[in-house]
Legacy VTK file of the C-alpha trace (Angstrom):
# vtk DataFile Version 3.0
C-alpha trace
ASCII
DATASET POLYDATA
POINTS 193 float
13.517 -345.596 -86.247
12.861 -346.794 -82.709
12.631 -343.264 -81.353
10.087 -342.446 -84.071
7.995 -345.521 -83.180
8.214 -344.669 -79.462
7.212 -341.022 -80.195
4.282 -342.316 -82.364
3.180 -344.872 -79.446
3.415 -341.887 -76.955
1.283 -339.665 -79.127
-1.395 -342.350 -79.666
-1.398 -343.008 -75.933
-1.930 -339.361 -75.341
-4.801 -339.334 -77.846
-6.430 -342.288 -76.160
-6.207 -340.473 -72.696
-7.871 -337.479 -74.224
-10.646 -339.688 -75.574
-11.025 -341.286 -72.236
-11.261 -337.762 -70.579
-14.069 -336.846 -73.215
-15.832 -340.138 -72.263
-15.655 -339.083 -68.542
-16.876 -335.593 -69.351
-19.870 -336.971 -71.536
-20.752 -339.420 -68.577
-20.626 -336.532 -66.015
-22.499 -333.904 -68.066
-25.242 -336.370 -69.173
-25.913 -338.033 -65.856
-25.748 -334.769 -63.755
-27.824 -332.885 -66.393
-30.430 -335.585 -66.255
-30.512 -335.674 -62.489
-30.989 -331.739 -62.412
-33.774 -332.006 -65.066
-35.658 -334.742 -63.278
-35.217 -332.888 -59.837
-36.279 -329.422 -60.957
-38.236 -329.798 -64.152
-39.792 -333.442 -63.712
-38.339 -334.343 -67.154
-35.245 -335.966 -68.529
-33.100 -336.679 -71.545
-33.755 -340.166 -72.974
-30.189 -340.507 -74.218
-28.705 -340.047 -70.882
-29.407 -343.583 -70.104
-27.391 -344.934 -73.013
-24.724 -342.649 -73.944
-23.064 -342.624 -70.578
-23.134 -346.431 -70.465
-21.491 -346.548 -73.924
-19.036 -343.972 -72.837
-18.196 -346.065 -69.955
-17.496 -349.045 -72.155
-15.133 -347.023 -74.360
-13.386 -345.565 -71.514
-12.798 -348.877 -69.950
-11.453 -350.529 -73.115
-9.203 -347.655 -73.907
-8.027 -347.523 -70.326
-6.815 -351.140 -70.887
-4.728 -350.070 -73.822
-3.267 -347.184 -71.909
-2.646 -349.409 -68.716
-0.865 -351.879 -70.834
1.319 -349.213 -72.389
2.178 -347.704 -69.021
2.509 -350.987 -67.162
-0.280 -350.012 -64.784
-2.306 -353.201 -64.654
-2.553 -355.036 -61.370
-0.494 -358.196 -60.923
1.150 -360.425 -58.240
5.009 -360.392 -58.390
5.952 -362.332 -55.348
7.154 -365.375 -57.364
8.818 -363.407 -60.165
10.869 -361.345 -57.619
12.281 -364.442 -56.160
13.530 -365.645 -59.634
16.934 -365.034 -61.205
17.083 -362.671 -64.183
16.616 -365.548 -66.710
13.629 -366.843 -64.781
12.059 -363.410 -64.857
12.637 -363.201 -68.697
11.051 -366.556 -69.136
7.936 -365.580 -67.018
7.778 -362.135 -68.618
7.867 -363.740 -72.068
5.286 -366.357 -71.224
2.952 -363.691 -69.818
3.331 -361.528 -72.857
2.603 -364.617 -75.083
-0.479 -365.437 -73.170
-1.725 -361.807 -73.333
-1.075 -361.923 -77.057
-3.071 -365.096 -77.633
-5.944 -363.663 -75.454
-5.974 -360.452 -77.531
-6.191 -362.346 -80.744
-9.102 -364.258 -79.395
-10.852 -360.824 -78.478
-10.388 -359.640 -81.907
-11.336 -363.053 -83.488
-14.490 -363.202 -81.335
-15.546 -359.661 -82.055
-15.142 -360.595 -85.859
-17.298 -363.602 -85.322
-19.952 -361.566 -83.713
-19.508 -358.666 -86.083
-22.658 -359.175 -88.234
-24.807 -359.734 -85.106
-23.450 -356.822 -83.314
-23.792 -354.529 -86.380
-27.353 -355.677 -87.050
-28.547 -354.491 -83.400
-29.349 -350.931 -82.740
-29.450 -349.210 -79.521
-33.014 -348.801 -78.135
-33.049 -345.013 -77.877
-30.176 -343.577 -80.095
-30.797 -346.142 -82.710
-26.944 -346.418 -83.440
-25.451 -349.656 -84.516
-24.194 -351.499 -81.449
-20.840 -351.941 -83.407
-20.140 -348.387 -82.495
-20.352 -349.489 -78.870
-18.777 -353.027 -78.867
-16.543 -352.566 -81.812
-14.068 -350.910 -79.494
-12.809 -354.433 -78.732
-11.333 -354.475 -82.268
-9.189 -351.529 -81.280
-8.298 -352.856 -77.812
-7.388 -356.337 -78.876
-5.335 -355.077 -81.769
-3.452 -352.487 -79.787
-2.663 -354.747 -76.781
-1.600 -357.455 -79.137
0.761 -355.049 -80.838
2.161 -353.983 -77.520
2.716 -357.627 -76.547
4.265 -358.494 -79.945
6.679 -355.547 -79.609
7.498 -356.739 -76.048
8.176 -360.100 -77.275
10.367 -358.946 -80.082
12.341 -356.598 -77.742
12.811 -359.595 -75.362
14.118 -361.819 -78.220
16.496 -359.008 -79.204
17.715 -358.583 -75.782
16.474 -355.021 -75.394
14.290 -355.533 -72.277
15.710 -353.984 -69.192
15.687 -355.831 -65.850
13.409 -353.267 -64.366
10.691 -354.058 -67.042
10.545 -357.650 -66.062
8.524 -356.917 -63.078
5.542 -354.916 -64.205
4.017 -354.629 -60.644
5.223 -351.774 -58.457
3.598 -350.784 -55.281
2.453 -347.258 -54.668
5.501 -345.105 -54.423
7.759 -347.954 -55.457
8.684 -346.226 -58.800
10.162 -343.237 -56.736
12.139 -345.645 -54.457
13.410 -347.565 -57.522
14.483 -344.374 -59.067
16.231 -343.130 -55.991
18.007 -346.621 -55.720
19.143 -346.372 -59.413
20.526 -342.824 -58.790
22.366 -343.978 -55.701
23.867 -346.849 -57.624
25.053 -344.627 -60.371
26.602 -342.263 -57.727
28.346 -345.307 -56.162
29.767 -346.401 -59.495
31.191 -342.778 -59.985
32.720 -343.062 -56.571
30.688 -340.175 -55.205
28.958 -341.901 -52.384
30.097 -344.728 -50.132
27.620 -347.419 -48.869
LINES 1 194
193 0 1 2 3 4 5 6 7 8 9 10 11 12 13 14 15 16 17 18 19 20 21 22 23 24 25 26 27 28 29 30 31 32 33 34 35 36 37 38 39 40 41 42 43 44 45 46 47 48 49 50 51 52 53 54 55 56 57 58 59 60 61 62 63 64 65 66 67 68 69 70 71 72 73 74 75 76 77 78 79 80 81 82 83 84 85 86 87 88 89 90 91 92 93 94 95 96 97 98 99 100 101 102 103 104 105 106 107 108 109 110 111 112 113 114 115 116 117 118 119 120 121 122 123 124 125 126 127 128 129 130 131 132 133 134 135 136 137 138 139 140 141 142 143 144 145 146 147 148 149 150 151 152 153 154 155 156 157 158 159 160 161 162 163 164 165 166 167 168 169 170 171 172 173 174 175 176 177 178 179 180 181 182 183 184 185 186 187 188 189 190 191 192
């Protein structure tokens, strides 16, 4: 069951990454195309002002989900690294709970504004602004599910010590992996410190 859920989460994360790439392509093509049209033909595409901006909003919000799933958000870990494992677990649990509450507020706030957002149309494309800002429903719900899953795993004791510090400097994951491999070799008696 756990492997199935992980495979599903991985597939959904991959799908979000594909949508983010599509948003980036739309932004690039529309902005570059508009520049070329203005430069050489003294004309432009009206939609090229709106659509790239909306694609950027979607790319940013979807990127927040992917970043949360991959533990890629920025953070400060100097205090957490100084704590014992129990302290790290408590801090990690508190941070997950705070993020869960914030995500629930994002969804609730979007729900409160739903009618206002849905009633507004974009100036050029005349699409409902819910198609633009409704992505916060998805982002808030997805990150809330990730945080809830993390809290349940913490309570079940299935969170590894390596997960308790989400922040890793550039190249740190390679160093941690090498350190883990050396520890395994030492445990087997293959390498002496």
